C-alpha positions as CSV (number, residue, x, y, z in Angstrom):
1,Q,-22.0,6.2,7.0
2,F,-21.3,2.8,5.4
3,R,-17.8,1.6,6.0
4,I,-15.9,-1.6,5.4
5,V,-12.4,-2.6,6.7
6,E,-10.5,-5.8,5.7
7,S,-7.7,-7.3,7.6
8,G,-5.7,-10.5,7.7
9,G,-3.5,-10.2,4.8
10,G,0.2,-11.0,4.9
11,L,3.1,-12.8,3.4
12,V,2.7,-16.6,3.2
13,Q,4.5,-19.5,1.8
14,P,3.0,-21.6,-0.9
15,G,0.7,-24.2,0.6
16,G,-0.1,-21.9,3.6
17,S,-3.3,-20.6,4.9
18,L,-4.9,-17.3,5.9
19,R,-8.1,-15.9,7.1
20,L,-9.3,-12.6,5.8
21,S,-11.8,-10.6,7.8
22,C,-14.1,-7.8,6.7
23,A,-15.8,-5.7,9.3
24,A,-18.6,-3.4,8.6
25,S,-19.8,-0.3,10.5
26,G,-22.9,1.8,9.7
27,F,-24.7,-1.3,8.4
28,S,-25.2,-5.0,8.9
29,L,-23.4,-7.2,6.4
30,D,-26.1,-10.0,6.9
31,S,-28.6,-7.6,5.2
32,Y,-26.8,-7.5,1.9
33,T,-25.2,-9.6,-0.8
34,V,-21.3,-9.5,-0.1
35,G,-18.3,-10.6,-1.8
36,W,-14.5,-10.9,-1.9
37,F,-12.6,-9.6,-4.9
38,R,-9.0,-9.5,-5.6
39,Q,-6.8,-7.6,-8.1
40,A,-3.3,-8.6,-9.0
41,P,-0.8,-6.0,-10.5
42,G,-1.7,-5.3,-14.2
43,K,-4.9,-7.4,-14.0
44,E,-8.6,-6.5,-13.6
45,R,-10.4,-6.9,-10.4
46,E,-12.0,-10.4,-10.3
47,G,-14.7,-11.9,-8.2
48,V,-13.3,-14.5,-5.6
49,S,-16.3,-15.5,-3.8
50,C,-19.7,-14.0,-3.0
51,L,-22.6,-14.7,-0.8
52,H,-26.2,-13.7,-1.7
53,S,-28.4,-12.0,0.8
54,S,-31.6,-13.8,-0.3
55,D,-30.8,-17.4,0.7
56,G,-27.2,-17.5,1.6
57,T,-26.1,-19.1,-1.6
58,T,-22.3,-18.9,-2.3
59,Y,-20.2,-18.8,-5.4
60,Y,-16.5,-19.5,-5.9
61,G,-14.4,-18.6,-8.9
62,D,-12.9,-21.5,-10.8
63,S,-9.3,-20.9,-9.5
64,V,-10.2,-20.9,-5.9
65,T,-12.9,-23.6,-5.7
66,G,-11.9,-26.1,-3.0
67,R,-9.5,-23.9,-1.5
68,F,-11.3,-20.8,-0.3
69,T,-14.3,-20.6,1.9
70,I,-16.6,-17.7,2.6
71,S,-18.5,-17.3,5.9
72,R,-20.1,-14.6,7.8
73,D,-20.7,-14.0,11.5
74,N,-23.9,-12.0,11.6
75,A,-23.5,-11.3,15.4
76,K,-20.1,-9.5,14.7
77,S,-21.3,-8.2,11.2
78,T,-18.1,-9.6,10.0
79,L,-17.4,-11.6,6.7
80,Y,-14.5,-14.1,6.5
81,L,-12.5,-15.6,3.7
82,D,-10.6,-18.7,4.6
83,I,-7.8,-19.4,2.1
84,N,-5.9,-22.8,2.0
85,S,-3.3,-24.2,-0.2
86,L,-2.2,-20.9,-1.2
87,K,-0.4,-20.5,-4.6
88,P,1.8,-17.7,-5.9
89,E,-0.7,-16.7,-8.3
90,D,-3.1,-16.0,-5.3
91,T,-1.0,-12.9,-4.8
92,A,-3.2,-9.9,-5.0
93,V,-5.0,-7.1,-3.0
94,Y,-8.1,-8.7,-1.6
95,Y,-11.2,-6.5,-1.2
96,C,-14.5,-6.9,0.5
97,A,-17.6,-5.3,-0.9
98,A,-21.3,-5.0,-0.2
99,D,-24.3,-4.5,-2.4
100,V,-26.3,-1.9,-0.4
101,S,-28.2,-0.8,-3.3
102,R,-29.6,-4.3,-3.5
103,R,-28.8,-4.9,-7.2
104,S,-28.7,-8.5,-6.3
105,R,-32.5,-8.6,-6.1
106,F,-32.5,-9.4,-9.8
107,R,-29.3,-11.3,-10.1
108,S,-27.8,-14.7,-9.1
109,V,-24.8,-14.9,-6.8
110,R,-22.5,-15.6,-9.7
111,G,-24.2,-12.8,-11.7
112,M,-23.1,-10.4,-9.0
113,C,-19.6,-11.8,-8.5
114,D,-18.9,-11.7,-12.2
115,I,-19.4,-7.8,-12.1
116,P,-17.5,-6.1,-9.3
117,N,-19.1,-2.8,-10.2
118,L,-22.4,-4.0,-9.1
119,F,-21.1,-3.7,-5.5
120,D,-21.1,-0.2,-4.1
121,V,-19.4,-0.2,-0.7
122,W,-15.8,-1.4,-0.7
123,G,-13.0,-1.6,1.8
124,Q,-9.5,-0.4,1.2
125,G,-8.1,-3.9,0.6
126,T,-5.5,-6.1,2.2
127,Q,-2.5,-7.5,0.6
128,V,-1.8,-11.2,0.2
129,T,1.5,-12.2,-1.0
130,V,2.5,-15.8,-1.6
131,S,6.1,-16.4,-2.0
132,S,8.8,-18.6,-0.6
């Protein structure tokens, strides 16, 4: 059974940093296109950053470029999201997801990240709250 578990969220002051982790069981994250998404109260889920399985290309949303970094430890089958210079508007539940149906064969990394529904294995999410 494919399963994803996120961790690392918390309450952080503006300007602070966090590292989110996404651990997979039942499959290897390095075999699939993966991504981080977030959903704030009253807003739609949005793609934060994605990593394509074919060549490792990455995509970052405009609001996080330069502050967030996606990476993967294949040996641990774990995906990370390093978040720096946190802002109150980064407050959201952050989700990790994997494209185990391989829809990314026909799409760019941005094309995948723009449509969260293309990913079919999701974690339960981890809350990130940025507040002073």
